[in-house]
Every structure is written in C-alpha cells, then in structure tokens.
C-alpha positions in Angstrom: -62.9 -25.7 17.6 -62.7 -23.2 20.5 -59.8 -25.1 21.9 -57.9 -24.9 18.6 -58.6 -21.2 18.4 -57.4 -20.7 22.0 -54.2 -22.4 21.2 -53.6 -20.4 18.1 -54.4 -17.2 20.0 -51.9 -18.2 22.7 -49.3 -18.9 20.1 -49.8 -15.5 18.4 -49.6 -13.8 21.8 -46.3 -15.5 22.6 -44.9 -14.5 19.2 -45.9 -10.9 19.9 -44.4 -11.0 23.4 -41.1 -12.5 22.2 -40.9 -10.0 19.3 -41.5 -7.1 21.7 -38.8 -8.3 24.1 -36.4 -8.6 21.1 -37.3 -5.2 19.8 -36.8 -3.5 23.3 -33.5 -5.5 23.8 -32.2 -4.6 20.3 -33.0 -0.9 20.6 -31.6 -0.8 24.1 -28.3 -2.3 22.9 -28.4 0.1 19.9 -28.7 3.1 22.2 -26.0 1.8 24.5 -23.7 1.3 21.6 -24.4 4.8 20.2 -23.6 6.2 23.7 -20.4 4.2 23.9 -19.3 5.5 20.4 -20.0 9.1 21.4 -18.0 8.7 24.6 -15.1 7.3 22.6 -15.2 10.0 20.0 -14.5 12.7 22.7 -11.3 10.9 23.9 -7.7 11.4 22.8 -7.0 8.2 20.9 -3.7 6.7 19.7 -3.4 4.3 16.8 -0.1 2.4 16.4 0.4 0.9 12.9 2.9 -1.9 12.7 4.1 -3.7 9.6 5.8 -3.7 6.2 5.6 -1.5 3.1 1.7 -1.5 3.2 1.8 0.3 6.5 4.7 2.5 5.4 2.6 3.5 2.4 4.9 2.5 -0.5 3.1 3.3 -3.8 0.9 6.0 -2.2 1.0 8.9 -4.8 0.3 11.4 -2.0 3.4 10.3 0.0 1.3 10.6 3.2 1.6 7.1 4.6 -1.0 5.0 2.8 -3.9 3.8 4.8 -2.5 5.2 8.1 -3.1 8.8 7.3 -6.3 8.0 5.5 -7.9 6.2 8.5 -6.9 9.1 10.7 -8.7 11.5 8.4 -11.7 9.2 7.9 -12.2 8.8 11.7 -12.0 12.6 12.2 -14.5 13.1 9.4 -16.8 10.8 11.3 -16.7 12.7 14.5 -13.6 11.5 16.3 -12.1 14.6 18.0 -8.5 13.7 18.3 -6.7 10.8 16.6 -2.9 10.5 16.8 -1.2 7.9 14.6 2.3 6.4 14.8 3.4 4.7 11.7 6.0 1.9 12.2 5.9 0.4 8.8 9.1 -0.6 7.1 9.2 -1.9 3.6 10.4 -5.5 3.1 10.1 -6.7 6.7 8.9 -10.2 7.6 7.0 -11.2 10.7 10.2 -12.0 12.6 11.7 -8.7 11.8 8.7 -6.7 12.9 8.8 -8.7 16.2 12.5 -7.9 16.6 11.7 -4.2 16.4 9.2 -4.6 19.2 11.7 -6.4 21.4 14.4 -3.8 20.8 11.9 -0.9 21.3 13.1 0.6 18.0 12.0 4.2 17.8 10.0 3.7 21.1 7.8 1.1 19.3 7.0 -1.0 22.4 6.6 2.1 24.5 4.0 3.5 22.1 2.3 0.0 21.9 1.7 0.2 25.6 -0.3 3.5 25.1 -2.2 2.5 22.0 -6.0 2.5 21.9 -6.0 0.6 18.6 -3.3 -1.3 16.8 -3.0 -2.2 13.1 -0.7 -4.7 11.4 0.3 -5.6 7.9 2.2 -8.8 7.8 2.8 -12.0 5.8 3.5 -10.6 2.3 7.3 -10.6 2.7 7.3 -13.9 4.4 5.6 -15.4 1.4 7.6 -13.4 -1.1 10.9 -14.6 0.4 9.8 -18.2 0.3 8.8 -18.0 -3.3 12.0 -16.2 -4.3 14.2 -18.8 -2.6 12.4 -21.6 -4.4 11.6 -20.1 -7.7 14.2 -22.1 -9.6 13.5 -25.5 -7.9 12.7 -27.8 -10.8 11.1 -30.6 -8.7 7.4 -30.0 -7.9 7.7 -32.2 -4.8 10.8 -30.4 -3.5 9.1 -27.0 -4.2 6.0 -28.0 -2.2 8.1 -29.4 0.6 10.2 -26.3 0.8 7.2 -24.0 0.7 5.4 -26.0 3.4 8.4 -25.2 5.7 8.2 -21.5 4.8 4.5 -21.4 5.5 5.0 -23.2 8.9 7.8 -20.7 9.7 5.3 -17.9 9.1 2.8 -19.6 11.3 5.3 -19.9 14.2 6.6 -16.4 13.8 3.1 -14.8 13.6 2.2 -16.6 16.8 5.2 -15.2 18.6 4.5 -11.7 17.1 0.9 -11.6 18.3 1.8 -12.8 21.8 4.5 -10.1 21.9 2.0 -7.4 21.0 -0.3 -8.6 23.7 2.6 -8.6 26.2 2.8 -4.8 25.8 -0.9 -4.1 25.3 -3.6 -6.6 26.3 -6.6 -4.2 25.9 -6.4 -2.5 22.5 -8.0 -4.2 19.5 -5.6 -5.3 16.9 -6.7 -5.2 13.2 -4.6 -7.4 11.0 -4.7 -7.0 7.2 -4.6 -10.0 5.0 -2.4 -10.2 1.9 -3.1 -10.2 -1.9 -1.6 -11.3 -5.1 -0.3 -8.1 -6.8 0.6 -9.8 -10.1 -2.6 -11.9 -10.6 -3.8 -9.8 -13.6 -0.5 -10.6 -15.5 -0.3 -14.3 -14.6 -4.0 -15.2 -14.2 -3.3 -18.9 -15.1 -0.5 -19.3 -12.5 -2.5 -20.6 -9.6 0.4 -21.4 -7.3 0.7 -17.8 -6.0 -3.0 -17.5 -5.3 -2.8 -20.9 -3.4 -0.1 -19.7 -1.1 -1.7 -16.3 -0.6 -4.8 -18.2 0.5 -2.7 -20.3 2.9 -1.1 -17.3 4.5 -4.5 -15.6 4.9 -5.9 -18.8 6.4 -3.1 -19.0 8.9 -3.5 -15.3 9.9 -7.3 -15.8 10.4 -6.8 -18.9 12.4 -4.3 -17.2 14.7 -6.6 -14.3 15.2 -9.5 -16.6 16.1 -7.5 -17.7 19.2 -6.7 -14.2 20.3 -8.8 -11.6 22.3 -10.0 -8.6 20.3 -8.0 -9.4 17.2 -9.8 -8.9 13.8 -8.9 -9.8 10.2 -9.2 -7.2 7.5 -9.6 -8.9 4.1 -8.0 -7.0 1.2 -7.8 -10.0 -1.3 -10.0 -7.9 -3.6 -6.8 -6.0 -4.5 -5.6 -9.1 -6.4 -8.3 -8.7 -9.0 -9.0 -5.0 -9.0 -11.6 -4.2 -11.7 -11.5 -7.8 -12.8 -13.9 -8.5 -9.9 -16.4 -11.0 -11.5 -15.9 -14.6 -12.6 -16.6 -13.7 -16.2 -14.0 -10.9 -16.2 -11.5 -13.3 -14.6 -12.2 -16.0 -17.2 -11.5 -13.6 -20.0 -8.3 -12.6 -18.2 -7.2 -16.2 -18.1 -8.0 -16.6 -21.7 -5.7 -13.7 -22.5 -2.9 -15.2 -20.4 -3.0 -18.8 -21.7 0.5 -18.8 -22.9 2.1 -16.8 -20.0 4.9 -18.5 -18.2 5.4 -17.8 -14.5 9.0 -16.9 -15.3 8.0 -14.3 -17.9 9.3 -11.3 -15.9 9.5 -9.2 -19.0 5.7 -9.1 -19.0 5.9 -6.8 -16.0 9.0 -4.8 -17.0 7.6 -4.1 -20.4 4.1 -3.2 -19.2 2.8 0.1 -20.3 1.3 1.5 -17.1 -0.6 -0.9 -14.8 -3.7 -2.9 -15.9 -5.0 -3.4 -12.3 -6.7 -0.1 -11.4 -5.8 -0.5 -7.7 -2.0 -1.2 -8.0 0.8 1.3 -8.5 2.2 1.5 -12.1 5.6 2.3 -10.6 6.2 -1.2 -9.3 3.2 -3.3 -10.2 3.1 -4.5 -6.6 1.9 -1.9 -4.0 -1.5 -0.2 -3.8 -2.0 3.1 -5.5 -4.5 5.8 -4.4 -7.5 3.6 -5.1 -5.8 0.7 -3.4 -5.0 2.5 -0.2 -8.5 4.0 -0.2 -9.9 0.5 -0.4 -7.7 -0.7 2.5 -8.9 2.3 4.6 -12.5 1.6 3.9 -12.1 -2.1 4.8 -10.4 -1.1 8.1 -13.0 1.6 8.9 -15.8 -0.9 8.3 -14.2 -3.4 10.7 -13.6 -0.7 13.4 -17.3 0.3 13.1 -18.4 -3.3 13.3 -16.5 -4.2 16.5 -16.3 -0.8 18.2 -13.9 -2.3 20.8 -11.4 0.5 21.3 -9.0 0.0 24.2 
C-alpha cells in the first residue's frame, strides 16, 4: 500500500514539475513576444501591396484603397508608430501580369519590394475568371474540364514563378497572400462548378505557400456567402435558386441592389465597405498571429 502511495505521489510531483516548467516557459515566451512587438511598433515600417483589383480597392465606397489603407489605420490604432503603404494593385491583372510588373520595375515596384517589411498579395481571381470566360460556351463537359485543368495548371506554374520572384527581391519580409472567393454565389447557389474551381485555386495557393519561408494564407472565402453564413441559410438560398441557369446573366444585370451584404452593388463582384473591413480584419489577425515582420 505504501509502495503504491509512493508511486502515486511521485507521479503527482512529476506532473506538477512538468506543469511548472511549461508555465515558466510559456510566460517567458509570452514576455519575449510582447517585447518584440513593442520594439517593432517603434520602427518605421513599409508595407508593399501587390495584386489585382482587390488590392487596388475597386468597390471601396471610400475610394481610399480598400484593405491597404484600412490595415495601415488599424496598425496605427494598435500602437504602430509609423506605417507607410505602397499600393501596387491593378484591376484585371493575372499572376503572370503582376510578375511582369516586378520584372520591369514598373513604378519602382521591385525597388520598393526590396525595402518592404511586409508584403501583401491578392492573386488568382483573374486567372480563374479568364479561364471560365474562355470556356463558358464549351458544350462538352469533358472538353470543359480538360481546358480548365490546363488553366488551373497554368496558374500553379505562374504563381510559383511569382513567389520566387518576390523572394528574389526580398527574402526576409513576410508575405500575406489572400485567397479568392465566389462573388456571385448568392445568385447561382446551385451552380457548383465555380465554387469547385475557387476551391482548387485556393488549394494551389495554400500548397505553394506551405513550401515558402514566411508566407501566409489569408482566407476570405467567407465573402462568397456573406450573411448566408450557415448551412441552413445556404440550403434556403439553393431552394430559391433551383431553376437558375449558369448563363442567366440577366439575373445580375436586373438585380435591385446587392443581396450579399459584403459585395458592392455597383458590380456584384468586388467587396464593399463591409467586405474590405472583413479582409482587413483577416489580415490583421494573421499579422498578429505570426508577428514575423522583416
């Protein structure tokens, strides 16, 4: 009996010791992290934003550059003393076109990349959109899938080149890469093909990031669903859209306003004020999580 009690006592002592070490280690890391953040907050920091219309800020009712101006303000509100942003977003650009601007140092892009402490990137939406537009009238399912497989592979290759090129100019700064979303889901909830390819593009982006140092994925797929953010709400939406054809473009052109609370009513495509706020919060959350400023 005494032997059993001794073993139990020893076991409890070991648990307490391990817990204590864990507690000291955790709080030591926590204090070190806090000190690191305070040091960074006092530096002059540069954010270079690359990408397409989501970086340019199309749809932003304030006309101040979408998430780029918002993340600058949010960081300042949270104690960062001096944040300078450089917005290199151009609407309609694919991954290869963004890369071409870096190579050509368009508007000192590559020069600013070299000096950046943090880099953001929106990419993939126009690569997918171009592929869908090129194949929209293909009447053979097999041919459509074969053509789209080529488009998806092309994006994968171009993204790999783009990420390597960014790292060629700056191998220290963290890169935060936004995913893409389906802007017309709420109108065509029963058309699964767009969601499927959005998922493929996001998977490719995440897999590419996993193989790169200090690169992080920022998920914004929530924008596809907006306020229809539960399975029950999405089921009702599908019921409402049972007879909708994927080619029924009049459904968008005749829409009175926008039924997704996070999308601009002007084009039914880009984020509105709520949408860009959401993107900003997602980015801010990731920056706080990794805290790996260059």
